[in-house]
PABA-499731 format. One line per 4 residues: number of its first residue (from 1); their letters; for each residue x negated, y negated, z negated of C-alpha. Coordinates in pm, 1 decimal, padded with zeros to 6 digits. Each point is the difference from the previous one (the first is absolute). Last residue first. Example, Ala and Ser with C-alpha at 12.3 -4.5 7.8 and 13.67 -1.06 7.14 Angstrom:
% PABA-499731
2 = SA = -01367.0/00106.0/-00714.0 | 00137.0/00344.0/-00066.0
This chain:
% PABA-499731
420 = LIFR = -01873.8/02334.9/04546.2 | -00083.5/00122.7/-00352.7 | -00345.9/-00144.5/-00067.3 | 00099.4/-00357.6/00083.1
416 = AKEM = 00307.2/00033.4/-00221.9 | -00192.7/00032.4/-00327.6 | -00189.7/-00329.2/00020.8 | 00296.9/-00165.8/00168.0
412 = FADA = 00227.4/00090.8/-00293.3 | -00248.5/-00126.9/-00258.9 | -00036.1/-00327.8/00188.5 | 00379.3/-00042.2/00015.9
408 = YADR = 00031.1/00066.4/-00372.9 | -00274.5/-00250.4/-00078.9 | 00156.5/-00254.8/00234.8 | 00326.4/00015.6/-00196.7
404 = SQTK = -00180.7/-00114.7/-00312.7 | 00259.0/00012.6/-00278.4 | 00055.4/-00336.3/-00159.0 | -00191.8/-00173.3/-00277.6
400 = GIYK = 00120.1/-00206.1/-00294.6 | -00206.7/00182.5/-00263.5 | 00298.2/00165.2/-00168.7 | 00178.8/00041.9/00333.0
396 = LFTS = -00292.8/00207.3/00124.6 | 00005.5/00217.1/-00313.6 | 00374.4/00053.5/00022.5 | -00024.6/00102.7/00365.9
392 = EKTH = -00292.5/00231.1/-00083.7 | 00212.5/00184.6/-00252.5 | -00134.5/00153.1/-00322.7 | -00162.5/-00308.6/-00152.2
388 = GTIH = -00219.3/00075.0/-00302.3 | -00256.4/-00275.0/00051.4 | -00294.7/00242.4/00024.4 | 00176.8/00262.8/00209.7
384 = MLIP = 00139.1/-00274.5/00223.3 | -00349.8/-00137.5/00059.8 | -00122.8/00345.4/00100.7 | 00303.5/00053.5/00225.6
380 = TEIK = -00071.4/-00340.4/00166.8 | -00354.0/00089.0/00108.5 | -00244.7/-00265.0/-00123.9 | -00091.0/-00299.6/00215.0
376 = GFYN = 00345.7/-00070.3/00144.6 | 00134.5/-00088.5/-00345.9 | -00286.1/-00054.0/-00245.2 | 00069.6/-00366.0/-00071.1
372 = TAFS = 00376.7/00048.6/00000.5 | 00010.9/00292.5/-00243.0 | -00241.1/-00168.9/-00244.0 | 00185.6/-00331.0/00036.0
368 = RRLD = 00327.7/00169.0/-00091.7 | -00155.5/00144.1/-00315.0 | -00160.7/-00328.2/-00105.5 | 00319.0/-00192.0/00086.5
364 = HATL = 00178.7/00189.8/-00277.0 | -00205.9/-00182.6/-00262.8 | 00139.4/-00334.5/00107.1 | -00111.1/-00277.4/00237.0
360 = LEWK = 00240.3/-00283.8/00076.7 | -00181.0/-00296.9/-00157.5 | -00336.9/00112.3/00142.6 | 00139.0/-00041.1/00351.7
356 = HYEG = 00065.3/-00369.5/-00043.9 | 00368.8/-00056.9/00056.4 | 00259.4/-00037.6/00274.5 | 00356.8/00077.4/-00103.0
352 = LVKR = 00249.6/00267.6/-00094.3 | 00115.1/-00013.3/-00362.8 | -00008.8/00304.1/-00226.4 | 00232.7/-00044.4/-00294.7
348 = KPAK = -00056.7/-00065.3/-00369.1 | 00233.2/-00297.7/-00035.7 | -00191.6/-00192.0/-00102.7 | -00364.8/00101.6/00030.5
344 = SLKY = -00005.4/00070.7/00372.3 | -00145.8/00325.2/00130.2 | -00168.2/-00049.3/00336.3 | 00111.2/00156.0/00325.8
340 = GKVI = -00213.7/-00027.8/00310.9 | -00155.8/-00215.7/00268.8 | -00373.7/-00058.5/-00001.0 | -00231.8/-00296.1/-00056.7
336 = DDIR = -00366.6/00099.9/-00038.1 | -00116.6/-00016.8/-00362.0 | -00206.9/00307.9/-00064.3 | -00255.8/-00233.9/-00156.6
332 = AKQA = -00156.9/00266.6/-00225.3 | 00104.5/-00212.4/-00299.1 | 00360.5/00025.7/00116.8 | -00030.5/00373.4/00059.7
328 = VQKI = -00135.0/00054.8/-00352.7 | 00278.1/-00203.5/-00158.7 | 00267.2/00167.4/00212.4 | -00123.8/00345.6/-00096.6
324 = LYNF = -00006.3/-00112.1/-00365.4 | 00377.5/-00050.8/-00011.7 | 00076.3/00337.5/00159.5 | -00245.4/00168.1/-00236.7
320 = QQVY = 00165.6/-00147.7/-00310.5 | 00338.8/00125.8/00116.7 | -00146.8/00343.3/00075.5 | -00180.0/00028.1/-00334.1
316 = LPKP = -00378.6/00022.7/00015.7 | -00248.5/00268.6/-00107.8 | -00376.9/-00075.2/-00007.5 | -00200.7/00049.9/00316.7
312 = FNEK = -00245.6/00289.4/00058.3 | -00349.1/-00147.7/00027.9 | -00242.4/00279.4/00089.0 | 00180.2/00270.6/00192.7
308 = LLFV = 00330.6/-00157.0/00110.4 | -00140.2/-00349.6/00039.5 | -00312.3/00120.9/00180.1 | 00206.1/00209.2/00243.8
304 = VDPD = 00218.7/-00307.3/00060.2 | -00300.0/-00213.8/00097.5 | -00151.7/00279.2/00210.8 | 00324.2/00055.0/00201.7
300 = VVGI = 00002.7/00380.3/00046.9 | 00316.1/00108.0/-00183.8 | 00180.8/00326.0/00079.7 | 00356.4/00044.0/-00113.4
296 = TVFR = 00137.8/00315.7/-00162.3 | 00371.8/00049.0/-00025.4 | 00232.6/00184.3/-00239.2 | 00364.4/-00064.4/00073.1
292 = TTKQ = 00251.7/-00087.9/-00272.8 | 00167.4/-00232.8/00257.7 | 00046.7/-00303.1/-00226.3 | -00277.5/00065.3/-00250.9
288 = QMID = -00266.0/00093.2/00252.4 | -00238.9/00247.4/-00162.1 | -00334.5/-00151.7/00089.4 | -00351.4/00134.3/00057.0
284 = VYLG = -00260.7/-00251.5/00121.3 | -00293.1/00164.8/00176.9 | -00320.2/-00199.8/00027.0 | -00260.0/-00069.6/00268.6
280 = GNKS = -00354.7/00121.6/00037.2 | 00076.4/00270.7/00254.0 | 00038.3/00289.5/-00248.1 | 00284.3/-00163.9/-00190.5
276 = ERIN = -00004.5/-00130.6/-00356.5 | 00317.8/00024.8/-00203.9 | 00223.7/-00271.2/-00149.2 | 00334.2/00058.9/-00173.4
272 = QPAL = -00181.2/00048.2/-00334.1 | -00111.0/-00364.7/00019.6 | 00364.0/-00112.6/-00033.8 | 00259.3/-00110.1/00252.4
268 = SLLD = 00340.2/-00105.5/-00133.3 | -00035.5/-00348.5/00152.7 | -00006.5/00146.0/00351.8 | 00282.1/00248.7/-00054.9
264 = SVRQ = 00244.7/-00265.4/-00124.3 | -00129.8/-00241.2/00266.9 | 00088.3/00236.6/00280.3 | -00300.0/00152.8/00172.9
260 = GICL = -00208.4/-00105.8/00301.1 | -00342.2/00126.2/-00119.1 | -00242.5/-00266.2/00125.3 | 00211.7/-00317.7/-00031.0
256 = GILM = 00104.9/00115.1/-00346.7 | -00362.9/00037.6/-00109.5 | -00081.3/-00349.9/00124.5 | 00304.5/-00144.8/-00177.2
252 = WARA = -00078.7/00189.6/-00322.3 | -00348.0/-00152.2/-00004.5 | 00139.5/-00344.6/00079.0 | 00240.1/00032.4/-00294.2
248 = TREK = -00288.9/00079.1/-00234.8 | -00192.0/-00298.4/00135.8 | 00310.6/-00213.2/-00056.7 | 00014.5/00120.6/-00359.1
244 = PTLS = -00365.2/-00096.5/-00055.5 | 00056.9/-00344.1/00159.4 | -00104.7/-00045.3/00362.5 | -00245.4/-00269.3/00104.2
240 = TVNK = -00113.7/00185.4/00313.3 | 00170.2/00149.0/00305.4 | -00211.4/00246.4/00199.3 | 00210.5/00314.7/-00009.7
236 = IKYI = 00323.8/-00194.5/00041.4 | -00137.7/-00185.3/00302.1 | -00103.9/00326.5/00168.4 | 00345.3/00144.1/-00075.0
232 = NEPT = 00163.4/-00299.0/00172.0 | -00208.1/00063.6/00313.4 | 00096.7/00368.8/-00014.4 | 00365.9/-00115.5/-00008.0
228 = IIQL = 00226.2/-00018.0/-00303.4 | 00337.0/00043.9/00169.3 | 00314.8/-00187.7/-00099.9 | 00302.7/00140.7/00178.9
224 = YRDK = 00286.7/-00226.4/00100.6 | 00324.2/00178.0/00080.9 | 00286.2/-00209.9/00142.2 | -00067.6/00096.6/00364.0
220 = ERQN = 00014.6/00367.2/-00098.6 | 00348.3/-00042.1/-00142.2 | 00026.7/00092.7/-00366.6 | 00140.4/00343.4/-00051.1
216 = FCSI = 00345.2/00139.2/-00061.9 | 00184.7/00232.8/-00234.4 | 00333.1/00165.2/00069.8 | 00278.7/00066.2/-00247.5
212 = HEAF = 00190.7/00291.0/00154.8 | 00033.8/00220.2/-00308.2 | 00135.7/-00299.4/-00194.0 | 00281.9/-00022.2/00256.5
208 = YHVK = 00182.1/00292.0/-00168.2 | 00075.1/-00211.1/-00307.9 | -00118.1/00184.9/-00310.8 | 00214.1/00197.9/-00247.0
204 = VGKK = -00225.4/00163.1/-00259.3 | -00055.9/00373.6/00039.6 | -00355.8/00008.0/-00132.1 | -00138.9/00040.9/00353.2
200 = RAES = 00195.4/-00312.8/00099.0 | -00177.6/-00198.9/-00271.7 | -00342.2/00104.8/00132.1 | 00096.5/-00099.2/00355.3
196 = CIAK = 00129.2/-00338.2/-00115.5 | -00327.9/-00064.2/-00184.6 | -00197.5/00093.8/00312.9 | 00206.8/-00237.1/00214.0
192 = LLKL = -00068.1/-00281.2/-00246.4 | -00373.6/00072.3/00024.4 | 00009.3/-00024.1/00380.1 | 00204.8/-00318.1/-00021.6
188 = TNST = -00267.7/-00155.3/-00221.7 | -00273.7/00113.2/00240.8 | 00180.0/-00179.5/00284.3 | 00026.6/-00320.5/-00201.1
184 = YNVS = -00370.3/00014.6/-00084.2 | -00089.1/00062.4/00365.1 | 00209.8/-00288.1/00129.7 | -00136.6/-00240.8/-00259.1
180 = YNME = 00204.3/-00140.8/-00286.9 | 00123.2/-00355.9/00040.9 | 00248.9/00027.2/-00290.7 | 00300.1/-00159.3/00170.6
176 = SMMW = -00065.9/00093.4/00362.1 | -00195.1/00328.0/-00019.0 | 00136.4/00153.0/-00318.0 | 00351.9/-00140.1/00045.6
172 = GTLS = 00020.8/00115.3/00362.5 | -00110.8/00353.4/-00087.4 | 00242.7/00020.4/-00292.8 | 00283.7/-00121.4/00224.8
168 = EVFE = -00086.1/00246.7/00276.7 | -00013.8/00284.2/-00253.2 | 00336.5/-00102.1/-00148.3 | 00167.4/-00028.2/00341.4
164 = KNIE = -00124.1/00346.0/00103.6 | 00126.2/00165.1/-00318.2 | -00158.3/00047.5/-00342.8 | 00340.3/-00046.4/-00165.8
160 = SLLI = 00039.2/00342.9/-00163.9 | -00339.0/-00027.1/-00167.1 | 00133.3/-00296.6/-00195.6 | -00178.1/-00332.9/-00026.6
156 = PAGR = 00100.8/-00231.2/-00282.3 | 00184.6/-00320.7/00095.4 | -00068.9/-00373.8/00011.9 | -00176.8/-00001.7/00335.6
152 = FNEF = -00308.6/-00179.9/-00127.9 | -00013.3/00180.6/-00334.2 | 00029.6/00334.9/00175.3 | -00270.7/-00106.3/00245.5
148 = ATLI = -00233.4/-00088.2/-00287.5 | 00059.4/00341.6/-00157.2 | -00058.2/00159.2/00342.3 | -00340.8/-00166.8/00027.5
144 = RKLG = -00113.7/00091.5/-00352.0 | 00118.6/00358.8/00040.8 | -00190.6/00035.6/00326.0 | -00313.3/-00139.7/-00167.2
140 = RYNR = 00030.3/00264.2/-00271.0 | 00026.8/00251.2/00282.5 | -00324.3/-00128.3/00153.3 | -00177.7/00014.9/-00336.8
136 = ITNE = 00099.7/00365.1/-00033.8 | -00156.8/00071.0/00338.7 | -00318.5/-00185.9/-00093.9 | -00018.2/00196.1/-00326.8
132 = KLGM = 00000.7/00330.2/00187.3 | 00294.2/00234.4/-00041.8 | -00034.5/00302.9/-00221.2 | -00038.1/00365.8/00090.0
128 = EGGF = -00229.0/00090.5/00287.6 | 00139.8/00153.6/00315.2 | 00152.6/00343.4/00059.4 | 00258.0/-00142.2/00237.7
124 = GKVR = -00022.0/-00378.4/00005.3 | -00080.9/-00225.3/-00294.2 | 00108.3/00160.3/-00325.9 | 00183.9/-00215.9/-00251.0
120 = YPAQ = -00059.5/00049.8/-00371.3 | -00196.2/-00318.4/-00078.8 | 00244.3/-00204.8/00213.3 | 00311.0/00103.2/-00197.3
116 = DIFQ = 00034.4/-00336.3/-00175.6 | -00061.7/-00183.2/00330.9 | 00274.1/00193.8/00182.2 | 00238.9/-00046.3/-00291.0
112 = DIQF = -00056.9/-00375.0/00000.1 | 00052.6/-00010.4/00377.6 | 00325.9/00194.1/-00037.8 | 00123.9/-00248.0/-00261.8
108 = LVFD = -00086.4/-00289.1/00232.9 | 00202.0/00156.6/00282.8 | 00315.6/00039.5/-00207.6 | 00230.2/00299.6/00041.9
104 = QKDK = -00165.8/00202.1/-00276.5 | 00090.5/-00264.7/-00258.3 | 00341.9/00143.8/-00072.0 | 00202.0/-00159.7/-00280.5
100 = IKRN = -00063.4/-00372.6/00029.3 | 00000.0/-00149.5/-00347.0 | 00229.0/-00296.7/-00031.4 | -00111.3/-00360.8/00003.4
96 = FVQA = 00345.6/-00128.3/00102.4 | -00108.8/-00151.0/00333.2 | -00242.3/00281.0/00068.6 | 00235.6/00290.9/-00067.7
92 = IHIE = 00263.5/-00140.1/00236.2 | -00279.5/-00068.7/00245.7 | -00122.6/00358.0/-00006.7 | 00349.0/00142.9/00034.2
88 = LWDG = 00069.3/-00209.3/00311.3 | -00327.1/00101.7/00166.2 | 00066.7/00364.7/-00078.4 | 00347.3/-00024.5/00152.0
84 = HAIL = -00122.1/-00149.1/00323.1 | -00093.8/-00337.3/00146.9 | -00208.3/00016.6/00316.2 | -00300.3/-00218.8/-00062.9
80 = GFGR = -00210.4/-00090.2/00304.2 | -00194.8/-00280.0/-00164.2 | 00236.9/-00280.5/00098.6 | 00274.9/00194.7/-00180.1
76 = SLNY = -00187.9/-00045.5/-00325.5 | 00059.3/-00367.1/-00073.3 | 00367.4/00001.9/00094.4 | 00048.8/00326.0/-00191.9
72 = SKTL = -00171.9/-00125.8/-00313.0 | 00188.7/-00331.4/-00002.3 | 00341.7/00160.5/00043.2 | -00073.8/00278.3/-00248.2
68 = HDEL = -00115.6/-00243.5/-00269.0 | 00303.7/-00230.4/00041.4 | 00238.2/00294.8/-00016.7 | -00172.0/00139.1/-00310.5
64 = KDLL = 00012.9/-00334.2/-00185.1 | 00365.1/-00047.2/00090.7 | 00073.0/00350.1/-00131.8 | -00183.6/-00083.5/-00324.6
60 = YNVR = 00198.8/-00322.0/-00049.0 | 00321.6/00187.1/00079.2 | -00073.3/00255.2/-00272.1 | -00068.9/-00275.2/-00252.8
56 = QGST = 00320.4/-00190.5/00077.7 | 00214.3/00314.4/00011.9 | -00095.1/00133.6/-00342.7 | 00275.1/-00142.3/-00224.6
52 = PCCS = 00270.8/-00150.7/00224.3 | -00035.2/00276.7/00264.9 | 00054.9/-00154.4/00341.8 | -00280.0/00196.6/00163.3
48 = RQTY = -00122.0/-00086.0/00348.2 | 00066.2/00096.4/00357.0 | 00183.2/-00329.6/00047.1 | 00295.3/00156.0/00189.8
44 = VSWF = -00024.4/00352.3/-00142.7 | 00016.4/-00147.1/-00350.5 | -00089.9/00247.2/-00277.2 | 00164.9/-00053.4/-00339.6
40 = ESRT = 00245.8/00291.5/00028.2 | -00288.0/00234.0/00081.2 | -00195.3/-00074.4/-00317.7 | -00352.2/-00078.1/00105.8
36 = YFGT = -00328.3/00182.7/00022.9 | -00359.4/-00086.1/00085.4 | -00282.4/00225.9/00122.4 | 00004.7/-00159.6/00344.9
32 = KREI = 00103.2/00323.2/00168.7 | -00107.3/00032.5/00362.6 | 00131.4/-00089.4/00342.9 | -00106.4/00036.6/00361.0
28 = KQNE = 00152.5/-00102.2/00330.8 | -00226.9/-00073.3/00292.3 | 00183.4/-00150.0/00294.8 | -00315.9/-00154.8/00146.5
24 = SNHF = 00151.5/-00339.3/-00089.7 | -00014.0/00084.4/-00369.4 | 00211.6/00160.5/-00270.6 | -00108.1/00043.6/-00363.1
20 = YVYI = 00217.0/00124.1/-00283.2 | -00039.7/-00054.4/-00373.6 | 00195.5/00238.8/-00219.6 | 00164.6/-00077.0/-00335.2
16 = SAYK = 00072.1/00310.4/-00206.0 | 00354.0/00028.6/-00138.4 | 00128.7/-00007.3/-00359.7 | 00375.3/00071.1/-00029.9
12 = ESSR = 00003.4/00223.1/00304.4 | 00118.4/-00148.0/00329.3 | -00320.2/00098.4/00175.3 | -00217.5/-00120.2/00285.7
8 = IRFG = -00090.6/-00345.5/-00125.2 | -00126.5/-00270.7/00231.8 | -00280.5/-00243.9/00062.3 | -00123.4/-00188.8/00304.0
4 = IKTM = -00294.9/-00070.6/00224.5 | 00060.8/-00085.0/00363.7 | -00275.0/-00052.0/00255.2 | 00103.2/-00145.4/00336.0
């Protein structure tokens, strides 16, 4: 049973009033309330002041603090909170609108510092200075999520309380209450772990469990990949009645399906990235923004060669492109019913269901479709070089394929027959 009380620890004329906190786990903590009373007017029995002049006001404030602590603890304990001195000090400051002295211990403060220092951070050993905008955006998203969780649980998040119970509670809240996807929740935990690691390097006290936060992936049976097949590509090439912007989007779609790059790299292409090859095709030179790798992709599709040489498409924003992809696919009658996740308008969450295929297509499906359509026809290492994957297992998972055990067995038999 939780017990909250007040006491003085001195018989001096003016003594500080302490609040103490005991719970069923036998935790015993206490901190100064910031209020004083004359010792002779303090009642040990009522734990309140009997002073005829200031007692009524002091007692009102102590009642207010006790009520706040009781409600906050009852609300927070369901989220893995283990009350400690920092927690008690924070709530004393909160209820009386006092400035909290040390902000270093708060997760949100550490996220703000991380974002502020982003232009001066170096990625890896000897890497480039400055974090990419997508990375910064992810950490802003982390702050938004943890701010909402703080409001939900009724208490700020301290680095010293990132324990197993807290992580499980945050995970459950994101997936059950907020309906975030498995992958999005996992990425959030990954970012939180990184923030804890950065704080620890600066000497800030962080719960030891933060080092052991583990990420997870969506189960294979829950993944639904949308592939633009060669038959779909034929329809896209031949669709009519497109608006000028839709024709621009179609051009970028066809290019994306031929070069297999991330949308940020695709839409950053310019005519100076294009070179003619000796065999009648084109070379497309790209510095991949995410991996900082330089790759050259060969293009032989006559329609895409014409677009790149003679009718290079106008620029589009990613959000605009994602909208136009659906419009083009709808007019191209890519309307077979498939299972997948579609973003709902309110709240903005992906909802699993059965939809027309055009409703689910995004810019990223161009890259995945490229890898899938050429898999088994072009050597896997060549495809991996183009897409930027470094591990074959990762590449195969990306396109929803498994390792061919027969291929290994065939290779073994081919060699073995000349040995024995």
